[in-house]
Backbone as a chain_set.jsonl record, in Angstrom:
{"seq": "MKRRQVIAGAGTVGLASLAGCLGTVGLDRHEATPAGIDPEIREEAGYERTDVDELRLEETVSVSVISQELVLINALTEYEKTIDMGLLGEHQGAEFVVLSSPQVGIAGRQLNPIGERSASDLVNLVVDTYDGLGSVDHDSDEELTVLEQSTTLSTFTGEAEFDGRTVDVDVLVTETVDAGDDLVATLGVYPTYLDDEGEYVRSLMGGVLEELPD", "coords": {"N": [[-25.25, -10.58, 12.274], [-22.054, -11.536, 11.729], [-19.127, -13.253, 10.211], [-15.966, -13.615, 11.281], [-12.285, -13.764, 10.839], [-10.369, -16.2, 12.42], [-7.625, -17.57, 14.276], [-7.179, -20.507, 15.754], [-6.291, -21.437, 18.925], [-3.427, -23.165, 19.773], [-3.234, -26.684, 20.317], [-2.142, -29.769, 21.553], [-1.06, -32.636, 20.153], [-0.124, -35.779, 20.984], [2.307, -37.632, 19.797], [4.584, -39.551, 20.324], [5.326, -42.186, 19.904], [5.546, -42.206, 17.21], [7.835, -41.32, 16.321], [10.174, -39.883, 14.03], [8.659, -40.259, 11.779], [7.366, -37.851, 11.14], [8.485, -36.214, 9.046], [8.408, -37.559, 6.764], [5.918, -37.851, 6.06], [4.958, -35.134, 5.664], [3.622, -33.458, 7.776], [2.873, -30.686, 7.897], [1.211, -28.392, 6.47], [-2.068, -28.801, 5.405], [-4.862, -28.711, 3.21], [-8.344, -28.487, 2.703], [-10.865, -29.577, 0.343], [-13.462, -27.524, -0.726], [-16.905, -28.326, 0.256], [-20.26, -28.619, -0.901], [-23.681, -27.99, -1.486], [-26.493, -29.648, -2.948], [-27.761, -28.233, -5.803], [-30.565, -28.324, -6.353], [-31.937, -28.835, -3.81], [-30.954, -26.768, -2.321], [-32.142, -24.349, -3.507], [-34.902, -25.175, -3.064], [-34.935, -24.645, -0.598], [-34.578, -21.972, -0.372], [-32.167, -20.786, -0.048], [-29.178, -19.014, -0.893], [-25.935, -19.496, -2.143], [-23.077, -17.58, -0.669], [-20.375, -17.071, -0.045], [-17.057, -18.594, -0.212], [-14.871, -19.536, 1.986], [-11.935, -19.51, 4.145], [-10.95, -21.401, 7.01], [-8.444, -20.995, 9.501], [-6.667, -23.408, 11.461], [-4.639, -24.284, 14.083], [-2.373, -26.905, 15.305], [-0.049, -28.072, 17.595], [1.906, -30.532, 17.088], [3.632, -33.004, 18.645], [6.476, -35.016, 18.635], [8.418, -37.262, 20.063], [10.834, -35.513, 21.494], [10.58, -33.211, 19.791], [8.833, -30.628, 18.585], [6.37, -29.611, 16.245], [4.346, -27.27, 14.024], [0.935, -28.419, 13.059], [-0.878, -27.306, 10.531], [-3.934, -26.648, 9.59], [-5.886, -26.146, 6.916], [-8.907, -25.007, 6.799], [-12.173, -25.299, 4.865], [-14.865, -23.127, 4.395], [-18.133, -23.206, 3.207], [-20.55, -20.741, 2.36], [-23.82, -20.134, 3.043], [-26.811, -18.135, 2.713], [-30.182, -16.843, 3.651], [-32.549, -14.49, 3.042], [-34.886, -13.139, 5.013], [-38.024, -12.073, 6.387], [-37.888, -10.016, 9.033], [-39.418, -8.655, 10.714], [-39.821, -5.738, 12.565], [-37.308, -5.281, 12.228], [-37.09, -5.388, 9.454], [-36.186, -6.659, 6.303], [-33.677, -9.093, 6.476], [-30.663, -10.878, 5.803], [-31.131, -13.237, 7.494], [-31.061, -16.132, 8.0], [-28.535, -18.463, 8.214], [-26.32, -20.766, 6.862], [-23.697, -23.162, 6.999], [-21.369, -25.236, 5.531], [-18.731, -27.152, 6.686], [-15.567, -28.123, 5.679], [-12.72, -30.271, 6.381], [-9.281, -31.049, 6.275], [-8.448, -34.49, 6.338], [-5.936, -35.988, 8.171], [-3.956, -38.479, 8.898], [-1.875, -41.198, 10.269], [-0.414, -44.242, 10.638], [-2.968, -45.486, 10.915], [-3.942, -43.538, 12.9], [-5.92, -40.672, 13.55], [-5.31, -37.286, 13.007], [-6.388, -34.946, 12.959], [-8.033, -32.486, 14.687], [-10.686, -31.721, 14.457], [-12.238, -33.888, 13.748], [-12.26, -35.103, 16.271], [-13.835, -33.604, 17.723], [-16.884, -33.064, 19.644], [-20.379, -32.104, 18.894], [-21.149, -29.949, 20.538], [-18.501, -28.885, 20.93], [-18.117, -28.098, 18.354], [-19.91, -26.204, 17.91], [-19.079, -24.264, 19.93], [-16.709, -23.547, 18.45], [-17.67, -22.155, 16.35], [-19.075, -19.959, 17.541], [-16.766, -18.699, 18.411], [-16.313, -17.714, 16.034], [-17.993, -16.147, 14.907], [-19.033, -12.854, 15.217], [-21.38, -11.664, 17.366], [-22.818, -13.766, 18.006], [-24.042, -15.744, 20.784], [-24.432, -16.989, 24.152], [-25.316, -19.744, 23.978], [-26.81, -22.907, 24.45], [-27.369, -26.507, 24.854], [-29.785, -28.174, 23.573], [-31.141, -30.569, 22.367], [-30.981, -33.84, 20.805], [-30.541, -35.771, 17.713], [-30.611, -38.412, 15.162], [-29.281, -37.917, 11.851], [-28.922, -38.518, 8.497], [-25.899, -37.783, 6.523], [-24.274, -37.491, 3.594], [-24.651, -40.197, 3.048], [-24.086, -41.324, 5.604], [-24.798, -42.135, 8.858], [-25.061, -39.549, 11.53], [-24.846, -37.696, 14.492], [-27.119, -35.035, 14.87], [-27.218, -32.082, 16.502], [-29.307, -29.933, 18.386], [-29.322, -26.354, 19.48], [-29.936, -23.791, 21.586], [-29.754, -20.054, 21.13], [-28.41, -16.639, 21.167], [-28.454, -13.931, 18.869], [-27.044, -11.181, 17.157], [-28.908, -8.534, 15.233], [-28.496, -5.63, 13.529], [-27.884, -4.243, 16.089], [-29.811, -5.455, 17.459], [-30.952, -7.965, 19.812], [-31.749, -11.334, 19.08], [-33.428, -14.23, 19.363], [-32.178, -17.426, 18.604], [-31.98, -20.673, 16.75], [-29.739, -23.196, 16.682], [-28.324, -25.589, 14.777], [-26.355, -28.336, 14.389], [-24.139, -30.727, 12.751], [-22.196, -33.582, 13.425], [-19.086, -34.651, 12.503], [-18.554, -36.37, 9.335], [-17.258, -38.574, 6.92], [-15.729, -37.452, 3.92], [-14.287, -38.525, 1.452], [-11.016, -37.359, 1.078], [-11.463, -35.698, 3.117], [-13.157, -34.379, 6.251], [-16.323, -33.32, 7.001], [-18.724, -31.293, 8.289], [-21.79, -29.715, 9.317], [-23.715, -26.525, 9.754], [-26.429, -24.725, 10.772], [-28.143, -21.701, 11.435], [-30.792, -19.964, 12.64], [-33.429, -17.546, 13.13], [-35.67, -18.386, 16.104], [-38.393, -18.25, 15.851], [-39.128, -18.708, 13.423], [-40.72, -21.258, 12.522], [-40.811, -23.383, 10.589], [-38.198, -23.449, 9.53], [-36.41, -25.064, 10.369], [-36.667, -27.434, 9.213], [-36.03, -27.018, 6.57], [-33.241, -26.516, 7.06], [-32.324, -29.077, 7.792], [-33.084, -30.293, 5.416], [-31.009, -29.434, 3.721], [-28.796, -30.171, 5.097], [-28.882, -32.987, 4.531], [-28.633, -32.923, 2.039], [-25.819, -32.527, 1.309], [-23.009, -32.419, -0.714], [-19.914, -33.763, -1.532], [-18.238, -32.24, -3.012], [-18.164, -28.735, -4.486], [-20.964, -27.854, -6.467], [-21.31, -27.065, -9.911]], "CA": [[-24.176, -11.619, 12.685], [-20.829, -11.448, 10.782], [-18.254, -13.906, 10.396], [-14.622, -13.034, 11.561], [-11.263, -14.473, 10.665], [-9.771, -16.65, 13.617], [-6.634, -18.692, 14.185], [-7.406, -21.437, 16.814], [-5.29, -21.617, 19.844], [-2.72, -24.574, 19.335], [-3.61, -27.555, 21.241], [-1.053, -30.612, 21.42], [-1.177, -34.021, 19.795], [0.942, -36.606, 21.196], [2.918, -38.769, 18.68], [5.833, -40.048, 20.587], [5.471, -43.454, 19.256], [5.486, -42.123, 15.76], [8.983, -40.535, 16.259], [10.994, -40.306, 12.778], [7.713, -40.312, 10.715], [6.755, -36.627, 10.731], [9.075, -35.43, 7.814], [8.053, -38.329, 5.563], [4.419, -37.502, 5.502], [4.687, -33.829, 5.618], [2.617, -33.015, 8.471], [2.849, -29.238, 8.093], [0.147, -27.735, 5.905], [-3.062, -29.492, 4.64], [-5.813, -27.915, 2.882], [-9.576, -29.146, 2.486], [-11.785, -29.351, -0.773], [-14.864, -27.053, -0.328], [-18.11, -29.108, -0.137], [-21.54, -27.795, -1.126], [-25.095, -28.495, -1.363], [-27.189, -29.99, -4.149], [-28.487, -27.071, -6.099], [-32.099, -28.387, -6.348], [-32.309, -28.841, -2.531], [-30.621, -25.303, -1.983], [-32.924, -23.714, -4.136], [-36.154, -25.229, -2.548], [-34.919, -24.337, 0.732], [-34.761, -20.647, -0.35], [-30.753, -20.381, 0.214], [-28.041, -18.636, -1.768], [-24.443, -19.304, -1.724], [-22.478, -16.121, -0.628], [-18.987, -17.126, 0.014], [-16.184, -19.811, 0.238], [-13.748, -18.972, 2.661], [-10.93, -20.425, 4.893], [-10.8, -21.148, 8.554], [-7.147, -21.808, 9.645], [-6.431, -24.003, 12.806], [-3.116, -24.776, 14.176], [-2.146, -27.774, 16.442], [1.251, -28.576, 17.834], [2.319, -31.949, 16.906], [4.802, -33.381, 19.357], [7.097, -36.386, 18.077], [9.456, -37.411, 21.056], [11.217, -34.295, 21.925], [10.468, -32.316, 18.704], [7.361, -30.192, 18.265], [6.219, -28.946, 14.91], [2.95, -26.847, 13.823], [0.176, -28.676, 12.135], [-1.722, -26.131, 10.108], [-5.093, -27.231, 8.827], [-6.84, -24.897, 6.25], [-10.317, -25.586, 6.666], [-12.985, -24.751, 3.809], [-16.222, -22.761, 4.846], [-18.915, -22.846, 2.203], [-21.406, -20.374, 3.319], [-25.233, -19.808, 2.393], [-27.667, -17.207, 3.305], [-31.612, -16.742, 3.23], [-33.258, -13.42, 3.312], [-36.239, -13.401, 5.622], [-38.796, -10.904, 7.195], [-37.743, -10.06, 10.548], [-40.468, -7.697, 11.335], [-39.434, -4.319, 12.708], [-36.001, -4.986, 11.527], [-37.091, -5.253, 7.961], [-35.623, -7.868, 5.651], [-32.222, -9.49, 6.454], [-29.96, -12.24, 5.523], [-31.099, -13.762, 9.007], [-30.823, -17.411, 8.231], [-27.107, -18.845, 7.649], [-25.936, -22.32, 6.677], [-22.264, -23.415, 6.494], [-20.639, -26.403, 5.243], [-17.38, -26.932, 6.966], [-14.707, -29.223, 5.132], [-11.517, -30.109, 7.01], [-8.688, -32.248, 5.734], [-8.343, -35.648, 7.213], [-4.565, -36.224, 8.616], [-3.517, -39.376, 9.622], [-0.519, -42.082, 10.168], [-0.377, -45.49, 11.169], [-4.276, -45.6, 11.449], [-4.433, -42.641, 13.815], [-6.39, -39.533, 13.058], [-4.63, -36.199, 13.927], [-7.201, -33.866, 12.711], [-8.858, -32.351, 16.056], [-12.03, -31.367, 14.17], [-12.741, -35.297, 13.748], [-12.547, -35.693, 17.67], [-14.774, -32.632, 18.468], [-18.588, -33.32, 19.814], [-21.428, -31.135, 18.397], [-20.956, -29.072, 21.579], [-17.181, -28.346, 20.404], [-17.972, -27.448, 16.885], [-20.701, -24.974, 18.183], [-18.072, -23.466, 20.448], [-15.663, -23.059, 17.4], [-18.64, -21.279, 15.367], [-19.394, -18.975, 18.314], [-15.586, -17.923, 18.424], [-15.904, -17.296, 14.615], [-19.135, -15.303, 14.519], [-19.688, -11.907, 15.953], [-22.962, -11.323, 17.687], [-23.75, -14.983, 18.411], [-23.707, -16.258, 22.009], [-25.464, -17.579, 25.046], [-25.621, -20.927, 23.325], [-27.128, -23.975, 25.09], [-27.621, -27.664, 24.361], [-31.262, -28.464, 23.876], [-31.681, -31.862, 22.188], [-30.086, -34.78, 19.828], [-31.096, -36.671, 16.858], [-30.013, -39.03, 14.233], [-29.534, -37.575, 10.65], [-28.043, -39.038, 7.414], [-25.259, -36.842, 5.55], [-23.35, -38.163, 2.748], [-25.195, -41.473, 3.26], [-23.767, -41.805, 6.541], [-25.527, -41.707, 9.95], [-24.267, -38.937, 12.382], [-25.614, -36.806, 15.357], [-27.43, -33.76, 14.714], [-27.623, -31.304, 17.907], [-30.035, -28.604, 18.487], [-29.036, -25.662, 20.327], [-30.572, -22.547, 21.535], [-28.577, -19.109, 21.584], [-28.884, -15.294, 20.793], [-27.523, -13.402, 17.848], [-27.511, -9.75, 17.326], [-28.997, -8.206, 14.107], [-28.734, -4.219, 13.764], [-27.873, -3.805, 17.411], [-30.935, -5.93, 18.498], [-30.823, -9.463, 20.101], [-32.88, -12.139, 18.455], [-33.323, -15.931, 19.866], [-32.003, -18.217, 17.356], [-31.806, -22.093, 16.927], [-28.487, -23.513, 16.053], [-28.346, -26.958, 14.32], [-25.006, -28.761, 14.012], [-24.057, -32.197, 12.681], [-20.891, -34.012, 13.813], [-18.244, -34.804, 11.179], [-18.563, -37.562, 8.404], [-16.21, -38.877, 5.826], [-15.943, -36.996, 2.768], [-13.05, -38.665, 0.697], [-9.777, -36.991, 1.925], [-11.661, -34.639, 4.089], [-14.23, -34.47, 7.024], [-17.351, -32.485, 6.728], [-19.71, -30.921, 9.482], [-22.51, -28.703, 8.822], [-24.186, -25.912, 10.793], [-27.51, -23.875, 10.323], [-28.663, -20.774, 12.424], [-31.89, -19.147, 12.093], [-34.455, -17.24, 14.378], [-36.256, -19.46, 16.767], [-39.646, -18.008, 15.649], [-39.477, -19.455, 12.142], [-41.163, -22.686, 12.924], [-40.338, -24.133, 9.403], [-36.768, -23.395, 8.857], [-35.402, -26.241, 10.927], [-36.725, -28.481, 8.256], [-35.064, -26.385, 5.402], [-32.04, -26.893, 7.316], [-32.272, -30.628, 7.655], [-32.918, -30.693, 3.997], [-29.739, -28.769, 3.116], [-27.781, -31.31, 5.525], [-29.195, -34.115, 3.769], [-28.142, -32.538, 0.517], [-24.555, -32.189, 1.128], [-22.133, -32.986, -1.849], [-18.286, -33.811, -1.18], [-17.421, -31.024, -3.879], [-19.06, -27.784, -4.828], [-21.457, -28.137, -7.742], [-20.986, -26.122, -10.984]], "C": [[-23.162, -11.806, 11.738], [-19.708, -12.435, 11.204], [-16.819, -13.138, 10.688], [-13.501, -14.039, 11.398], [-10.627, -14.881, 12.099], [-8.617, -17.736, 13.538], [-7.01, -19.275, 15.644], [-6.171, -21.366, 17.716], [-4.683, -23.142, 19.774], [-2.845, -25.423, 20.586], [-2.109, -28.572, 21.036], [-1.578, -32.131, 21.309], [-0.061, -34.868, 20.185], [1.293, -37.754, 20.282], [4.06, -39.321, 18.963], [6.076, -41.361, 19.858], [5.696, -43.516, 17.525], [6.863, -41.349, 15.261], [9.718, -40.908, 14.745], [10.091, -40.169, 11.511], [7.275, -38.986, 10.085], [7.164, -36.12, 9.237], [8.649, -36.289, 6.735], [6.547, -38.109, 5.041], [4.034, -35.99, 5.458], [3.798, -33.296, 6.453], [2.745, -31.466, 8.94], [1.623, -28.352, 7.584], [-0.851, -28.602, 5.172], [-4.409, -28.716, 4.558], [-7.082, -28.766, 2.319], [-10.008, -28.704, 1.059], [-13.006, -28.541, -0.408], [-15.85, -28.002, -0.832], [-19.176, -28.124, -0.159], [-22.758, -28.533, -0.824], [-25.862, -28.741, -2.644], [-28.109, -28.709, -4.63], [-30.016, -27.123, -5.888], [-32.617, -28.11, -4.829], [-32.066, -27.56, -2.128], [-31.657, -24.492, -2.37], [-34.294, -23.681, -3.53], [-36.232, -24.767, -1.291], [-34.77, -22.643, 0.916], [-33.287, -19.958, -0.037], [-30.008, -19.833, -0.871], [-26.535, -18.743, -1.225], [-23.695, -18.044, -1.84], [-20.972, -16.198, -0.538], [-18.314, -18.592, 0.274], [-15.224, -19.547, 0.68], [-12.869, -20.017, 3.485], [-10.995, -19.928, 6.316], [-9.334, -21.918, 9.026], [-6.91, -22.16, 10.951], [-4.929, -24.57, 12.852], [-3.142, -25.785, 15.493], [-0.78, -27.827, 16.392], [1.29, -30.152, 17.929], [3.751, -32.429, 17.596], [5.099, -34.942, 19.058], [8.406, -36.491, 18.907], [9.785, -36.09, 21.451], [11.142, -33.096, 20.944], [8.986, -31.931, 18.597], [7.131, -29.438, 16.693], [4.472, -28.595, 14.596], [2.229, -27.686, 12.688], [-0.982, -27.737, 11.655], [-2.87, -26.859, 8.98], [-6.07, -26.038, 8.052], [-8.277, -25.456, 5.812], [-11.291, -24.731, 5.302], [-14.266, -24.439, 4.305], [-17.037, -22.33, 3.498], [-20.259, -22.292, 2.859], [-22.674, -20.111, 2.443], [-25.909, -19.092, 3.433], [-29.257, -17.004, 2.79], [-32.048, -15.534, 3.662], [-34.681, -13.821, 3.703], [-36.624, -11.936, 6.147], [-38.499, -10.954, 8.639], [-38.447, -8.885, 11.232], [-39.946, -6.365, 11.524], [-38.148, -4.224, 12.16], [-35.921, -4.922, 10.126], [-36.515, -6.691, 7.523], [-34.214, -8.106, 5.83], [-31.94, -10.73, 5.959], [-29.923, -12.983, 6.94], [-30.916, -15.37, 9.113], [-29.367, -17.826, 7.624], [-26.994, -20.448, 7.617], [-24.592, -22.432, 6.28], [-21.962, -24.862, 6.396], [-19.095, -26.437, 5.56], [-16.54, -28.239, 6.599], [-13.294, -29.11, 5.923], [-10.71, -31.297, 6.781], [-8.298, -33.205, 6.949], [-6.564, -35.791, 7.108], [-4.398, -37.34, 9.399], [-2.134, -40.256, 9.258], [-0.699, -43.257, 10.962], [-1.774, -45.801, 11.833], [-4.86, -44.612, 12.502], [-4.687, -41.237, 13.134], [-5.773, -38.323, 13.844], [-5.523, -34.973, 13.573], [-8.082, -33.612, 14.053], [-10.224, -32.008, 15.53], [-12.837, -32.717, 14.376], [-13.206, -35.807, 15.171], [-13.324, -34.584, 18.326], [-16.224, -32.917, 18.478], [-19.302, -31.933, 19.024], [-20.991, -29.881, 19.025], [-19.467, -28.203, 21.194], [-17.19, -27.598, 19.272], [-18.869, -26.189, 17.146], [-19.799, -23.835, 18.852], [-17.057, -22.571, 19.465], [-16.318, -21.993, 16.633], [-18.878, -20.026, 16.404], [-18.125, -18.092, 18.48], [-15.419, -17.342, 16.987], [-16.863, -16.332, 14.188], [-19.0, -14.105, 15.476], [-20.958, -11.872, 16.405], [-23.665, -12.59, 17.992], [-23.143, -15.591, 19.6], [-24.841, -16.918, 22.884], [-26.124, -18.894, 24.48], [-25.835, -22.211, 24.186], [-27.797, -24.991, 24.351], [-29.252, -27.717, 24.424], [-31.576, -29.97, 23.532], [-30.622, -32.605, 21.098], [-30.799, -35.595, 18.805], [-30.303, -37.258, 15.947], [-30.23, -38.579, 12.914], [-28.458, -38.278, 9.73], [-27.415, -37.924, 6.622], [-24.274, -37.725, 4.891], [-23.595, -39.658, 3.019], [-24.489, -42.303, 4.617], [-24.393, -41.284, 7.962], [-24.586, -40.825, 11.009], [-25.458, -38.157, 13.603], [-25.851, -35.376, 14.948], [-27.921, -33.146, 16.218], [-28.352, -30.003, 17.564], [-29.569, -27.713, 19.735], [-29.68, -24.349, 20.317], [-29.676, -21.354, 21.827], [-29.299, -17.635, 21.166], [-27.867, -14.935, 19.593], [-28.036, -11.884, 17.601], [-27.711, -9.335, 15.724], [-29.235, -6.638, 14.179], [-28.782, -3.678, 15.289], [-29.034, -4.443, 18.106], [-30.693, -7.44, 18.791], [-32.096, -10.289, 19.713], [-32.564, -13.547, 18.917], [-33.187, -16.629, 18.608], [-31.808, -19.785, 17.777], [-30.239, -22.397, 16.117], [-28.328, -25.173, 15.859], [-27.047, -27.235, 13.878], [-24.883, -30.326, 13.954], [-22.473, -32.514, 13.059], [-20.198, -34.577, 12.521], [-18.708, -36.223, 10.515], [-17.539, -37.492, 7.4], [-16.589, -38.455, 4.596], [-14.698, -37.127, 1.897], [-11.898, -38.345, 1.547], [-10.138, -35.909, 2.875], [-12.777, -35.005, 5.084], [-15.239, -33.333, 6.806], [-18.436, -32.473, 7.9], [-20.636, -29.801, 8.789], [-23.251, -27.784, 9.943], [-25.325, -24.889, 10.076], [-27.975, -22.94, 11.698], [-29.72, -19.963, 11.913], [-32.723, -18.697, 13.36], [-35.358, -18.055, 14.622], [-37.947, -19.314, 15.953], [-40.067, -18.391, 14.325], [-39.479, -20.927, 12.314], [-40.643, -23.609, 12.08], [-38.853, -24.159, 8.993], [-36.114, -24.412, 9.447], [-35.508, -27.404, 9.873], [-35.994, -28.311, 7.019], [-33.95, -26.905, 5.916], [-31.49, -28.201, 7.24], [-32.146, -31.089, 6.358], [-31.487, -30.433, 3.493], [-28.455, -29.7, 3.652], [-27.782, -32.412, 5.054], [-28.761, -34.046, 2.273], [-26.676, -32.057, 0.147], [-23.785, -32.808, 0.098], [-20.532, -32.695, -1.239], [-17.474, -32.611, -2.035], [-18.439, -30.079, -4.146], [-19.496, -28.074, -6.37], [-21.225, -26.901, -8.474], [-21.929, -24.807, -10.686]], "O": [[-23.574, -12.375, 10.727], [-19.351, -12.485, 12.381], [-16.688, -12.001, 10.236], [-13.727, -15.178, 11.807], [-10.378, -13.98, 12.899], [-8.72, -18.694, 12.773], [-7.12, -18.509, 16.601], [-5.064, -21.236, 17.192], [-5.402, -24.14, 19.728], [-2.61, -24.985, 21.712], [-1.13, -28.129, 20.437], [-2.304, -32.704, 22.122], [1.019, -34.621, 19.649], [0.539, -38.71, 20.1], [4.741, -39.671, 17.999], [7.12, -41.49, 19.218], [5.926, -44.492, 16.81], [7.01, -40.873, 14.135], [9.806, -42.076, 14.366], [10.572, -40.0, 10.391], [6.911, -38.864, 8.916], [6.348, -35.709, 8.412], [8.504, -35.712, 5.657], [6.144, -38.188, 3.88], [2.87, -35.659, 5.229], [3.016, -32.528, 5.893], [2.723, -31.102, 10.115], [1.097, -27.6, 8.405], [-0.371, -29.192, 4.204], [-4.973, -28.198, 5.522], [-6.857, -29.68, 1.525], [-9.61, -27.636, 0.594], [-13.666, -29.133, 0.446], [-15.827, -28.469, -1.971], [-19.116, -27.027, 0.396], [-22.844, -29.498, -0.065], [-25.78, -27.821, -3.458], [-29.026, -28.263, -3.941], [-30.654, -26.205, -5.372], [-33.535, -27.321, -4.604], [-32.997, -27.058, -1.498], [-32.152, -23.832, -1.457], [-34.908, -22.623, -3.394], [-37.312, -24.473, -0.779], [-34.82, -22.08, 2.009], [-33.211, -18.751, 0.193], [-30.311, -20.324, -1.957], [-26.07, -18.24, -0.202], [-23.629, -17.448, -2.916], [-20.351, -15.256, -1.029], [-18.885, -19.531, 0.829], [-14.365, -19.219, -0.139], [-13.109, -21.224, 3.456], [-11.061, -18.788, 6.775], [-9.139, -23.13, 8.939], [-6.922, -21.217, 11.742], [-4.268, -25.113, 11.966], [-3.787, -25.534, 16.512], [-0.212, -27.663, 15.313], [0.727, -30.822, 18.795], [4.834, -32.202, 17.056], [4.294, -35.866, 19.174], [9.408, -35.889, 18.524], [8.801, -35.442, 21.809], [11.635, -32.025, 21.298], [8.075, -32.757, 18.531], [8.004, -28.698, 16.239], [3.552, -29.376, 14.84], [2.711, -27.731, 11.556], [-1.928, -27.471, 12.395], [-2.655, -27.413, 7.902], [-6.812, -25.237, 8.621], [-8.625, -26.108, 4.828], [-10.968, -23.607, 4.919], [-14.923, -25.404, 4.696], [-16.724, -21.352, 2.82], [-20.964, -22.946, 3.626], [-22.561, -19.895, 1.236], [-25.765, -19.247, 4.646], [-29.499, -17.016, 1.583], [-31.942, -15.418, 4.883], [-35.455, -14.538, 3.07], [-35.887, -10.962, 6.296], [-38.862, -11.893, 9.348], [-37.994, -8.291, 12.21], [-39.587, -5.811, 10.485], [-37.808, -3.17, 11.623], [-34.919, -4.496, 9.551], [-36.419, -7.658, 8.279], [-33.469, -7.277, 5.308], [-32.798, -11.575, 5.704], [-28.855, -13.291, 7.47], [-30.647, -15.87, 10.205], [-29.128, -17.446, 6.478], [-27.617, -21.187, 8.379], [-24.241, -21.845, 5.255], [-22.374, -25.622, 7.272], [-18.287, -25.855, 4.837], [-16.796, -29.307, 7.155], [-12.774, -28.008, 6.093], [-11.166, -32.421, 6.987], [-7.962, -32.899, 8.093], [-6.001, -35.696, 6.018], [-4.675, -37.25, 10.595], [-1.459, -40.082, 8.244], [-1.209, -43.106, 12.072], [-1.874, -46.252, 12.975], [-6.0, -44.742, 12.948], [-3.898, -40.718, 12.344], [-5.71, -38.304, 15.073], [-5.157, -33.914, 14.082], [-8.802, -34.527, 14.454], [-11.052, -32.034, 16.44], [-13.886, -32.747, 15.02], [-14.126, -36.599, 15.376], [-13.455, -34.665, 19.547], [-16.809, -33.018, 17.4], [-18.675, -30.932, 18.677], [-20.559, -28.918, 18.393], [-19.438, -26.972, 21.2], [-16.469, -26.615, 19.101], [-18.543, -25.145, 16.581], [-19.773, -22.684, 18.417], [-16.711, -21.396, 19.59], [-15.676, -21.007, 16.268], [-18.833, -18.943, 15.821], [-18.271, -16.885, 18.671], [-14.492, -16.568, 16.748], [-16.64, -15.683, 13.166], [-18.836, -14.425, 16.654], [-21.771, -12.135, 15.519], [-24.875, -12.617, 18.212], [-21.964, -15.944, 19.598], [-25.925, -17.299, 22.444], [-27.341, -19.066, 24.532], [-24.781, -22.586, 24.7], [-28.596, -24.744, 23.447], [-29.844, -27.255, 25.4], [-32.235, -30.614, 24.348], [-29.631, -32.035, 20.641], [-31.813, -36.148, 19.231], [-29.202, -36.729, 15.792], [-31.394, -38.749, 12.551], [-27.327, -38.562, 10.124], [-28.159, -37.125, 6.052], [-23.573, -38.546, 5.483], [-22.586, -40.334, 3.219], [-24.363, -43.525, 4.701], [-24.47, -40.071, 8.16], [-23.488, -41.276, 11.337], [-26.681, -38.143, 13.471], [-24.918, -34.609, 14.71], [-28.804, -33.644, 16.916], [-28.053, -29.21, 16.671], [-29.442, -28.218, 20.851], [-29.969, -23.79, 19.259], [-28.834, -21.509, 22.712], [-30.496, -17.522, 20.898], [-26.779, -15.474, 19.387], [-29.183, -11.49, 17.809], [-26.846, -9.702, 14.929], [-30.178, -6.289, 14.889], [-29.587, -2.82, 15.65], [-29.303, -4.075, 19.25], [-30.199, -8.106, 17.881], [-33.248, -9.956, 19.992], [-31.408, -13.958, 18.82], [-33.96, -16.463, 17.665], [-31.53, -20.114, 18.93], [-29.822, -21.809, 15.119], [-28.222, -25.901, 16.846], [-26.537, -26.492, 13.039], [-25.349, -31.084, 14.804], [-21.63, -31.623, 12.946], [-20.89, -34.923, 11.563], [-19.199, -37.099, 11.226], [-17.012, -36.428, 7.074], [-17.613, -38.902, 4.08], [-14.064, -36.122, 1.577], [-11.735, -38.928, 2.619], [-9.255, -35.241, 3.411], [-13.409, -36.012, 4.765], [-14.741, -32.304, 6.35], [-18.926, -33.504, 8.36], [-20.246, -29.112, 7.846], [-23.391, -28.302, 11.051], [-25.115, -24.351, 8.989], [-28.124, -23.441, 12.812], [-29.599, -19.326, 10.866], [-32.721, -19.325, 14.419], [-35.976, -18.574, 13.692], [-38.533, -20.321, 15.555], [-41.268, -18.418, 14.053], [-38.494, -21.664, 12.265], [-40.057, -24.592, 12.533], [-38.447, -24.928, 8.122], [-35.037, -24.676, 8.912], [-34.589, -28.203, 9.691], [-35.413, -29.238, 6.454], [-33.502, -27.857, 5.277], [-30.399, -28.459, 6.733], [-31.39, -32.001, 6.024], [-30.899, -31.309, 2.859], [-27.438, -29.952, 3.005], [-26.715, -33.026, 5.061], [-28.595, -35.003, 1.518], [-26.333, -31.442, -0.863], [-23.99, -34.021, 0.064], [-20.121, -31.687, -0.664], [-16.355, -32.178, -1.76], [-19.604, -30.468, -4.072], [-18.732, -28.413, -7.273], [-20.982, -25.836, -7.907], [-21.878, -23.828, -11.431]]}, "num_chains": 1, "name": "protein.A"}
């Protein structure tokens, strides 16, 4: 299961009531600060940070009769865990991602589409972002604390490809919480047969930091 670069299809955010304000707030390009995981919690869960990457999203902002692209440079802090996958051997088969997305607002109105997405929407975004991940269905919801804020943790079941073979996986994703100037969501993917891995993923979610640790 490998991540690929994508540019999301543009949507439309109606801002007719804010005509004349666009140029003053610079609603063109906004970049998030990467978030991370507390090192002690990460080490206890057995994950290693493998990459800090970007996910570029574009939205069309409409102001009166004028439209302009809103470009969001989201940060993806990626972690992986090597696990024994039986006949497939050892693979980096469990993955965890912290998604940071810049908060963009004016006159009390949030313009970042990530903040308005449900857990199902966020999972669909990830499915579009990773090769070999699909057939994702919602299973259950629960409450979890991330950055001292209560949020919804949703569990999904799906399938992922490893070396050409299909493996059943669980996908855990949290809805966004505030992280200073950004919004943060988290997502973990691991083979379903790893009964204890869900608790490790939950511990990672609870160990999120607003900025990457040294």
